[in-house]
C-alpha positions as CSV (number, residue, x, y, z in Angstrom):
1,M,132.2,115.6,58.4
2,F,133.6,115.6,62.0
3,K,130.0,114.6,63.4
4,N,130.5,111.5,62.1
5,L,134.0,111.3,62.6
6,F,133.8,111.5,66.2
7,R,130.6,109.8,67.4
8,G,132.2,106.6,68.4
9,L,134.4,109.0,70.2
10,R,131.6,111.0,71.7
11,F,130.1,107.6,72.9
12,F,132.9,105.9,74.8
13,I,133.7,109.3,76.4
14,S,130.2,109.7,77.2
15,M,130.3,106.0,78.9
16,S,133.3,106.9,80.4
17,F,132.2,110.0,82.0
18,K,129.4,107.9,83.7
19,I,130.9,104.9,85.0
20,D,134.4,106.3,86.0
21,Y,135.0,109.5,85.1
22,R,138.7,109.1,86.2
23,Y,139.8,107.4,83.2
24,I,139.6,110.5,81.1
25,L,141.4,112.4,83.5
26,Y,144.2,110.1,83.6
27,L,144.3,110.0,79.9
28,F,144.7,113.6,79.9
29,L,147.4,114.1,82.5
30,Y,149.2,111.1,80.8
31,Q,149.4,113.0,77.6
32,I,150.5,116.3,78.8
33,V,153.4,114.6,80.6
34,V,154.6,112.8,77.6
35,A,154.4,116.4,75.5
36,V,156.8,117.5,78.4
37,C,159.2,114.9,78.1
38,A,159.3,114.7,74.3
39,I,160.1,118.2,73.8
40,S,162.4,118.5,76.8
41,L,164.7,115.9,75.5
42,I,165.0,117.2,72.3
43,V,165.7,121.2,73.7
44,W,168.0,120.4,76.7
45,P,170.3,118.1,75.0
46,K,171.2,121.2,72.4
47,F,172.5,123.4,76.0
48,I,174.8,120.6,77.2
49,I,176.4,120.5,73.8
50,D,176.4,124.1,73.3
51,E,177.8,124.5,76.7
52,L,180.6,121.8,76.1
53,M,181.7,123.2,72.9
54,G,181.6,126.5,74.6
55,A,182.5,128.0,78.1
56,M,182.3,124.8,79.5
57,R,180.8,126.3,83.1
58,L,180.4,123.2,85.7
59,D,177.3,124.8,87.5
60,R,175.4,125.3,83.9
61,L,176.5,121.8,82.9
62,V,175.2,120.2,86.0
63,A,172.1,122.1,86.1
64,Y,171.2,121.0,82.5
65,A,172.2,117.4,83.1
66,A,170.1,117.5,86.2
67,A,167.1,118.9,84.5
68,L,167.2,116.4,81.9
69,V,167.5,113.4,83.7
70,L,164.8,114.5,86.6
71,I,162.1,114.8,83.5
72,A,163.5,111.8,82.0
73,Q,162.8,109.9,85.2
74,G,160.3,111.5,86.7
75,G,158.3,111.7,83.6
76,Q,158.4,108.1,83.6
77,V,157.6,107.7,87.0
78,L,154.1,109.9,86.5
79,K,153.6,108.1,83.2
80,S,153.6,104.6,85.0
81,H,151.3,105.8,87.7
82,L,148.8,107.1,84.9
83,V,149.1,104.6,83.0
84,T,148.3,102.2,86.0
85,H,145.3,103.7,87.4
86,S,143.8,104.3,83.7
87,F,144.1,101.0,83.0
88,L,142.0,99.7,86.2
89,A,139.7,102.5,85.5
90,R,139.2,101.5,81.9
91,L,138.7,97.7,83.1
92,R,135.9,98.6,85.5
93,I,134.2,100.7,82.3
94,A,135.0,97.5,80.0
95,N,133.1,95.4,82.4
96,E,130.0,97.4,82.9
97,Y,130.2,97.5,79.2
98,I,130.0,94.0,78.7
99,L,127.6,93.1,81.6
100,G,125.3,96.0,79.6
101,M,125.5,94.2,76.2
102,H,124.6,91.1,78.3
103,S,122.1,92.7,79.9
104,R,120.5,94.1,76.5
105,M,121.0,90.8,74.9
106,A,118.7,88.9,78.3
107,E,116.3,91.7,77.8
108,A,115.8,90.9,73.9
109,D,113.0,89.4,72.4
110,Y,113.7,85.5,72.5
111,A,113.2,85.5,68.5
112,C,116.4,87.5,68.3
113,M,118.4,84.5,70.2
114,E,117.3,82.2,67.2
115,S,118.3,84.8,64.5
116,K,121.3,84.1,62.8
117,D,121.4,87.8,61.5
118,Y,121.0,89.2,65.4
119,H,124.3,86.7,66.6
120,E,126.4,88.4,63.7
121,L,125.3,91.7,64.4
122,K,126.1,91.0,67.9
123,E,129.6,89.8,66.3
124,K,130.4,93.2,64.6
125,A,129.5,94.9,67.9
126,D,132.1,93.2,69.8
127,K,134.2,94.6,67.4
128,F,133.8,97.9,68.3
129,L,134.2,96.7,71.9
130,Y,137.4,95.1,71.3
131,C,138.6,97.4,68.3
132,D,140.4,94.7,66.4
133,W,142.1,93.3,69.8
134,H,143.7,96.8,70.8
135,G,141.2,96.4,73.9
136,F,138.5,98.9,75.3
137,G,138.8,102.5,74.9
138,Y,141.2,102.1,72.1
139,V,139.7,105.0,70.0
140,V,139.3,107.1,73.5
141,D,143.2,106.0,73.9
142,S,143.7,107.1,70.3
143,A,141.8,110.6,70.4
144,F,143.7,111.5,73.4
145,E,147.1,110.6,72.4
146,I,146.1,113.0,69.1
147,L,145.8,115.3,71.9
148,G,149.1,114.6,73.4
149,Q,151.1,114.5,70.1
150,L,149.1,118.0,69.2
151,F,150.6,119.6,71.9
152,T,154.2,118.1,71.1
153,L,153.6,118.9,67.6
154,L,153.2,122.4,68.6
155,G,156.3,122.6,70.6
156,I,158.4,121.2,67.8
157,A,156.8,123.2,65.2
158,A,157.9,126.3,66.9
159,V,161.6,124.9,67.0
160,L,161.8,123.8,63.2
161,F,160.1,127.0,62.4
162,Q,163.1,129.0,63.3
163,L,165.1,126.6,61.1
164,S,162.9,127.3,58.0
165,P,159.3,127.4,57.6
166,W,160.1,125.6,54.4
167,V,161.6,122.3,56.1
168,L,158.7,122.5,58.5
169,L,155.8,122.8,55.4
170,A,157.7,119.5,53.6
171,S,158.1,117.0,56.4
172,A,154.0,117.7,57.1
173,L,153.3,117.1,53.5
174,L,155.4,113.9,53.4
175,V,153.8,112.6,56.6
176,G,150.3,113.5,55.4
177,V,151.3,111.0,52.5
178,D,152.2,108.3,54.9
179,S,149.0,108.9,57.0
180,F,147.0,108.9,53.6
181,A,148.1,105.4,52.3
182,A,147.8,104.3,55.8
183,A,144.1,105.2,55.7
184,R,143.2,103.6,52.5
185,A,144.9,100.3,53.9
186,K,142.7,100.4,57.0
187,Q,139.5,101.3,55.4
188,K,140.0,98.2,53.4
189,A,141.0,96.2,56.0
190,I,138.0,96.9,58.5
191,A,135.5,96.6,55.7
192,L,137.3,92.8,55.3
193,N,136.9,92.3,59.0
194,L,133.3,93.1,58.7
195,E,132.7,90.9,55.9
196,Q,134.5,87.9,57.6
197,V,132.3,87.9,60.9
198,N,130.1,84.9,59.1
199,V,132.9,83.1,58.3
200,E,134.6,83.3,61.6
201,R,131.6,82.3,63.3
202,Q,131.3,79.2,61.0
203,G,135.0,78.6,62.0
204,M,134.3,78.6,65.9
205,Y,131.9,75.9,64.9
206,Y,134.0,73.6,63.4
207,H,136.6,74.1,66.7
208,S,133.7,73.1,69.0
209,L,132.9,69.9,66.9
210,F,136.3,68.5,68.3
211,E,136.3,70.2,71.8
212,E,132.9,70.0,73.2
213,K,132.2,66.5,74.6
214,R,128.5,66.4,72.9
215,F,130.0,65.5,69.8
216,G,132.4,62.9,71.0
217,K,130.5,59.9,70.7
218,E,129.4,60.4,66.9
219,I,132.9,61.6,66.0
220,R,134.3,57.8,67.7
221,L,131.3,56.0,66.5
222,F,131.2,57.0,63.2
223,G,134.6,57.7,62.3
224,L,134.1,61.4,61.4
225,K,137.4,62.6,61.9
226,D,138.7,62.8,59.0
227,F,135.5,64.3,57.5
228,L,135.4,66.8,60.0
229,L,138.7,67.7,59.8
230,G,138.6,68.4,56.0
231,K,135.4,70.7,56.2
232,E,137.3,72.5,59.0
233,R,140.6,72.7,57.0
234,A,138.5,74.1,54.1
235,E,136.9,76.5,56.5
236,L,140.3,77.3,57.7
237,Q,141.1,78.1,54.0
238,Q,138.2,80.3,53.4
239,M,139.3,82.3,56.9
240,D,142.8,82.4,55.6
241,S,142.1,84.3,52.3
242,F,140.8,87.2,54.3
243,Y,144.0,87.5,56.6
244,V,146.2,87.4,53.2
245,R,144.3,90.5,51.6
246,A,144.2,92.6,54.4
247,R,148.1,91.9,54.9
248,R,148.4,92.8,51.2
249,Y,146.8,96.2,52.0
250,W,149.2,96.8,55.0
251,M,152.2,95.6,52.8
252,R,151.3,98.6,49.9
253,A,150.9,100.9,52.5
254,D,154.1,100.2,54.4
255,Q,156.1,100.6,50.7
256,A,154.9,103.7,50.1
257,C,155.6,104.9,53.8
258,A,158.9,103.7,53.2
259,L,159.1,105.8,50.0
260,T,158.0,109.1,51.6
261,G,160.4,108.3,54.9
262,V,163.3,108.3,52.8
263,L,162.4,111.5,50.7
264,R,161.5,113.3,54.4
265,E,164.8,112.2,56.0
266,G,166.9,112.8,53.3
267,L,165.8,115.8,52.5
268,G,165.6,116.9,56.2
269,Y,169.2,115.8,56.8
270,G,170.7,117.1,53.5
271,Y,169.4,120.7,54.5
272,L,171.0,120.5,58.1
273,I,174.5,119.1,56.9
274,L,174.3,122.1,53.8
275,Q,173.3,124.5,56.8
276,A,176.2,123.2,59.3
277,L,178.8,123.2,56.3
278,R,178.3,126.8,55.8
279,G,178.8,127.5,59.4
280,A,174.7,128.7,60.0
281,L,174.4,125.8,62.5
282,S,176.3,124.9,65.7
283,I,176.5,121.1,66.7
284,G,173.7,121.7,69.6
285,N,171.7,123.3,67.0
286,F,172.3,120.6,64.8
287,T,171.4,118.1,67.2
288,L,168.1,120.2,67.9
289,Y,166.8,120.6,64.8
290,S,167.7,116.8,63.4
291,G,165.5,115.2,66.9
292,A,163.0,117.7,66.2
293,L,162.8,116.7,62.6
294,S,162.7,112.9,63.6
295,S,160.3,113.5,66.6
296,F,157.7,116.1,64.3
297,S,157.4,113.4,61.8
298,A,156.9,110.6,64.4
299,A,154.2,112.8,66.5
300,M,152.4,114.2,63.0
301,H,152.2,110.4,62.1
302,T,151.0,109.0,65.1
303,M,148.4,111.6,65.3
304,L,147.3,111.2,61.9
305,G,147.3,107.6,62.1
306,N,145.1,108.0,65.2
307,L,142.7,110.3,63.5
308,V,142.3,107.8,60.7
309,D,141.5,105.1,63.2
310,I,139.0,107.3,65.1
311,K,137.2,107.8,61.5
312,Q,137.7,103.8,60.4
313,Y,136.4,102.5,63.5
314,G,133.3,104.8,63.1
315,L,132.0,101.6,60.5
316,Y,132.3,99.4,63.6
317,Y,130.2,102.2,65.7
318,D,127.4,101.5,63.3
319,A,127.0,98.1,63.8
320,M,127.2,98.4,67.6
321,M,124.4,100.9,67.3
322,D,122.3,98.9,65.1
323,F,122.9,96.2,67.7
324,L,122.2,98.4,70.8
325,N,118.6,99.3,68.9
326,V,117.3,96.3,68.0
327,P,113.5,97.0,69.3
328,R,112.6,94.9,72.3
329,T,109.2,94.8,71.2
330,L,107.6,92.5,73.7
331,R,108.5,94.9,76.3
332,E,107.8,98.0,74.6
333,N,104.6,99.7,75.7
334,A,104.2,97.1,78.4
335,A,103.6,98.6,81.7
336,L,100.9,97.4,83.2
337,P,100.7,95.6,86.5
338,L,99.0,92.0,86.7
339,P,95.6,91.9,86.8
340,Q,93.7,91.0,90.1
341,G,92.7,87.4,91.0
342,A,93.8,83.9,90.1
343,P,95.3,84.1,86.6
344,E,92.8,82.6,83.7
345,I,94.8,82.9,80.3
346,R,92.2,82.7,77.0
347,F,93.5,82.3,73.7
348,E,91.0,84.3,71.2
349,R,91.8,82.9,67.5
350,V,95.4,83.0,67.8
351,S,98.1,82.3,64.6
352,F,101.5,82.2,64.6
353,R,104.2,82.4,61.9
354,Y,107.8,82.0,62.1
355,P,110.0,84.9,60.3
356,G,110.8,84.0,57.4
357,Q,108.6,81.1,56.9
358,S,105.4,80.8,54.8
359,V,103.2,79.1,56.4
360,D,101.7,79.2,60.1
361,A,103.1,76.8,62.8
362,L,99.6,77.6,64.6
363,S,96.7,78.6,63.2
364,D,93.1,80.0,64.6
365,V,93.8,78.8,68.0
366,S,90.9,79.5,70.9
367,L,91.2,77.8,74.1
368,T,91.0,78.8,77.9
369,L,93.4,78.2,80.3
370,R,91.4,78.2,84.0
371,P,92.9,78.7,87.6
372,G,93.5,75.7,89.1
373,M,93.1,73.7,85.4
374,K,95.2,70.6,84.6
375,L,95.5,70.9,80.6
376,S,97.2,68.3,78.6
377,I,98.5,69.3,74.9
378,V,99.1,66.2,72.8
379,G,100.0,65.7,69.1
380,E,102.7,64.3,67.3
381,N,106.3,66.0,66.5
382,G,105.7,68.9,64.7
383,A,101.9,69.5,65.3
384,G,102.3,73.0,67.1
385,K,102.7,72.0,70.8
386,S,105.6,74.0,71.8
387,T,104.9,76.9,69.5
388,F,101.6,76.9,71.6
389,I,103.7,77.0,74.9
390,K,106.2,79.8,73.4
391,L,103.0,81.9,72.8
392,L,101.6,81.1,76.4
393,M,104.4,82.1,78.0
394,R,105.2,85.3,75.7
395,I,108.4,84.3,74.3
396,Y,106.6,85.1,71.0
397,A,104.0,87.1,70.4
398,P,101.0,86.1,68.1
399,T,101.0,87.2,64.4
400,S,97.2,87.7,64.4
401,G,94.8,87.2,67.1
402,R,95.4,87.9,71.0
403,I,96.3,86.6,74.0
404,T,94.3,87.6,77.2
405,L,95.1,87.5,81.2
406,N,91.9,88.1,83.1
407,G,90.6,90.0,80.2
408,V,94.1,92.6,79.6
409,D,95.8,91.9,76.5
410,I,99.0,90.4,77.7
411,G,101.0,92.6,75.4
412,Q,100.1,95.5,77.4
413,I,101.3,93.8,80.8
414,D,104.5,94.3,82.4
415,Y,106.8,91.6,80.6
416,D,108.8,90.8,84.0
417,A,105.6,90.6,85.7
418,Y,103.8,88.4,83.4
419,M,106.6,86.1,83.3
420,S,106.3,85.4,87.2
421,L,103.3,83.5,86.4
422,F,105.1,80.5,85.1
423,S,107.3,77.5,86.7
424,P,108.7,75.5,83.2
425,V,110.3,72.6,82.5
426,F,111.2,72.4,79.2
427,Q,112.6,69.4,77.1
428,D,115.8,71.4,76.3
429,F,116.2,72.5,80.0
430,N,119.7,73.9,81.2
431,L,121.5,73.2,84.0
432,F,124.1,75.7,85.3
433,A,127.9,75.1,86.5
434,F,126.9,76.2,90.0
435,S,125.8,74.2,93.0
436,L,122.9,72.2,93.0
437,K,121.2,74.6,95.4
438,E,122.0,77.7,93.2
439,N,120.3,75.5,90.2
440,V,117.4,75.8,92.3
441,C,117.0,78.9,94.1
442,F,119.6,81.1,92.0
443,G,120.7,83.0,95.0
444,K,117.7,83.0,97.7
445,E,117.9,81.2,101.1
446,A,115.9,78.2,101.3
447,D,115.9,74.9,102.8
448,L,115.5,72.4,99.9
449,S,115.2,69.4,102.0
450,R,111.3,69.0,101.2
451,L,112.0,69.4,97.2
452,V,115.0,67.0,97.5
453,R,112.6,64.4,99.2
454,Q,109.8,65.0,96.6
455,S,111.9,64.9,93.8
456,G,113.4,61.5,94.5
457,L,117.0,63.0,95.2
458,E,117.2,62.3,98.5
459,K,119.4,59.2,98.5
460,R,121.8,60.9,95.7
461,V,122.1,64.3,97.5
462,S,123.2,62.2,100.6
463,T,126.3,61.0,98.8
464,L,127.6,64.4,97.3
465,P,130.7,66.1,99.3
466,K,128.6,68.9,100.1
467,G,125.2,68.1,99.9
468,V,123.2,70.5,97.7
469,D,126.0,72.8,97.8
470,T,127.9,70.8,95.6
471,P,128.7,72.5,92.6
472,L,127.3,70.8,89.5
473,M,129.8,69.8,86.5
474,H,133.7,70.6,86.1
475,E,133.8,74.0,84.2
476,L,134.1,76.1,87.0
477,D,134.8,73.5,89.9
478,P,137.0,70.3,89.4
479,E,135.1,68.7,92.3
480,G,131.7,68.9,90.7
481,F,129.2,66.2,90.1
482,E,128.0,65.4,86.5
483,P,124.1,64.5,87.0
484,S,123.2,62.0,84.9
485,G,120.0,62.8,82.8
486,G,117.2,61.6,85.0
487,E,119.4,63.4,87.8
488,G,119.1,66.3,86.0
489,Q,115.5,66.5,84.7
490,K,114.7,66.2,88.6
491,I,117.1,69.2,89.3
492,A,115.0,71.3,86.9
493,L,111.4,69.9,88.0
494,M,112.9,71.2,91.7
495,R,113.6,74.5,90.5
496,A,109.9,74.7,88.6
497,L,108.6,73.9,92.1
498,F,110.7,76.6,94.2
499,K,109.5,79.4,92.0
500,D,106.4,78.5,93.3
501,A,104.3,80.2,90.2
502,P,100.6,79.9,89.7
503,I,101.3,77.7,86.5
504,V,103.4,75.0,85.9
505,V,104.3,74.0,82.4
506,L,105.9,71.0,81.5
507,D,107.1,70.8,78.1
508,E,108.2,67.2,77.0
509,P,111.1,67.3,79.7
510,A,110.9,63.3,79.7
511,A,110.6,63.1,75.5
512,A,113.9,60.5,76.0
513,L,111.9,58.3,78.8
514,D,109.8,55.4,77.6
515,P,105.9,56.0,77.5
516,R,105.7,53.9,80.8
517,S,107.9,56.1,82.9
518,E,106.9,59.3,80.9
519,Y,103.5,58.5,82.5
520,Q,104.7,57.5,86.2
521,L,106.7,60.7,85.8
522,Y,104.1,63.0,84.9
523,R,101.5,61.3,87.9
524,Q,104.4,61.9,90.5
525,F,104.5,65.5,89.5
526,D,101.1,66.1,89.1
527,A,100.5,65.3,92.9
528,M,103.1,68.0,93.7
529,V,101.4,70.7,91.9
530,Q,97.9,70.7,93.6
531,G,96.1,73.6,93.7
532,K,97.8,75.1,90.7
533,S,97.4,75.4,86.7
534,A,99.4,72.9,84.9
535,V,99.8,72.6,81.3
536,Y,101.7,69.3,80.3
537,I,102.8,69.1,76.6
538,S,103.5,65.8,74.9
539,H,103.5,63.8,71.7
540,R,102.5,61.0,73.6
541,M,99.5,60.4,75.7
542,S,100.8,59.9,79.3
543,S,99.7,63.4,80.7
544,A,96.2,62.9,79.4
545,R,94.3,60.3,81.5
546,F,94.1,62.7,84.7
547,C,93.8,66.1,83.3
548,D,90.8,68.1,83.2
549,E,90.9,68.7,79.6
550,I,92.9,67.3,76.4
551,C,93.9,69.7,73.4
552,V,95.0,67.6,70.3
553,F,97.2,69.4,67.9
554,E,97.6,68.3,64.2
555,G,99.3,70.8,61.5
556,G,99.4,74.0,63.9
557,K,95.6,73.6,64.6
558,I,93.0,72.2,67.7
559,V,91.5,69.1,66.3
560,E,90.1,67.9,69.3
561,M,89.3,69.0,72.8
562,G,87.9,67.2,75.7
563,T,88.3,65.0,78.5
564,H,90.0,61.7,78.1
565,D,86.6,59.5,77.9
566,Q,84.8,62.1,75.5
567,L,87.6,61.8,72.9
568,M,87.8,58.0,73.1
569,E,84.3,58.0,72.2
570,R,85.1,60.1,69.4
571,H,87.5,57.8,67.9
572,G,89.2,60.4,66.4
573,L,92.9,61.1,66.4
574,Y,93.2,60.8,70.0
575,A,91.8,57.4,70.5
576,D,94.2,56.5,67.3
577,L,97.2,57.9,69.4
578,F,96.1,56.6,72.7
579,N,95.5,52.8,71.3
580,M,98.7,52.9,69.4
581,Q,100.5,53.4,72.8
582,K,98.3,51.6,75.4
583,Q,100.3,48.8,75.6
584,Y,102.9,51.6,77.5
585,Y,100.5,52.8,80.1
586,V,100.0,51.6,84.0
587,E,96.4,50.8,84.7
588,E,94.8,53.0,87.2
């Protein structure tokens, strides 16, 4: 039982010691100070009152009052100091935890990023991190608060035992009833919290429809405001139903606690009054025991509540561990260095099926990308071209068959080393809200003047206030500039060229351009990658005529292979596609 109860706590404490052990030290010292102050503020007033009701010795009254003030105010200063430093240490630990989670996501198989289940798992793992908005480390804080309250309880219990063991026992039992009711409510609330993750994610999607500019044109031009607001309202109502159910659980728990509180306080004060009327208690002792009763109940209630919290957050811990243990299959058992020599990549009867699908997206594909070769992958939309590229760059692993690099199965080669072979430009390339230079070099120092000139951005860069150091977009810098689609495309090309990898891949980066412009772009880029292997992917034929070999995909299979002239002579699919589009091509 206790093994499962404290596993989340063990995780936090172990991680805290590794990152900043002072966090645990500060928490421990804080709870010692809290316990000393709590007990002192119950005991010292009794001596002052007894002295006032008795001999009224000035020296003792001054000493007692001074001790009380020093403990109260000194304790407050110490607590403030410890809270501040523990908070700063906790921030450092939280930052490292967040960075670790993001590192894990960056190393996860790309298939995870396309998986709804993976993102749902991540959101549940975040709930352990933030503990229902209590903040990182709430479980550790709760554990040390238990320790502090335990110190307090032992001191107060010793006082109450002198009054009556039965009063002490009754108070403990009634507080236990309170805590049981709270535990049941919290257990049901957390189960609801995990259940509503998917609903909350859907709600965030509806928020983004109005908050992200990419949806703005459609909303206005198609008059979608009322349609989308209706959907968002329904989603918000569904979310509210979870919150209403959770609040009902807490309301019932509060009602049960109020009832036991009346019994506890009534019985306690009734017993004290009866003893005082009998002359068995002095006014000082009455003050001492009444304060002890209230403090005992509060301390025990807090301790048991924190114990319940630690147990209940074990549900979130399970979700976090499930997330951290998602296998990184493409990285596992892959430690070989890159084979020697210019890279030659061979597909050997490779097939691939996306998770959850019943049909192969790629079927029985065999081809060789030789060093320095210009390969054109053509076919209509949905033919399997992008899937082929994902397998080539090891974003996915084949369902069957194998892919080799210089004769070595790429699944055995170190993942990051293999990735270093490629300079890609994707159709859905992304730019970051960093400077133009950082978007190309990512922190490396370099002179970009040649690449700026080659890419055709020289004139545009000359107008920017900080040249290549000017930020893109406005998310991080209000003075950033918004590149046009064509300018963004050129920045992405610069990025690929700067990496200077031996294999360049263009996966339909100009799909939004007309065929003539696309052809001119490919010709320009071809001149810039001389000496490298290059793979051009398009559903149009723009890249085909200047390539060494053309692979025509249809239905996930290679249906034709050869040069432009060879394929035209066969009068097959390639010839049909080319003839449909040839009016747009520039004649050489």
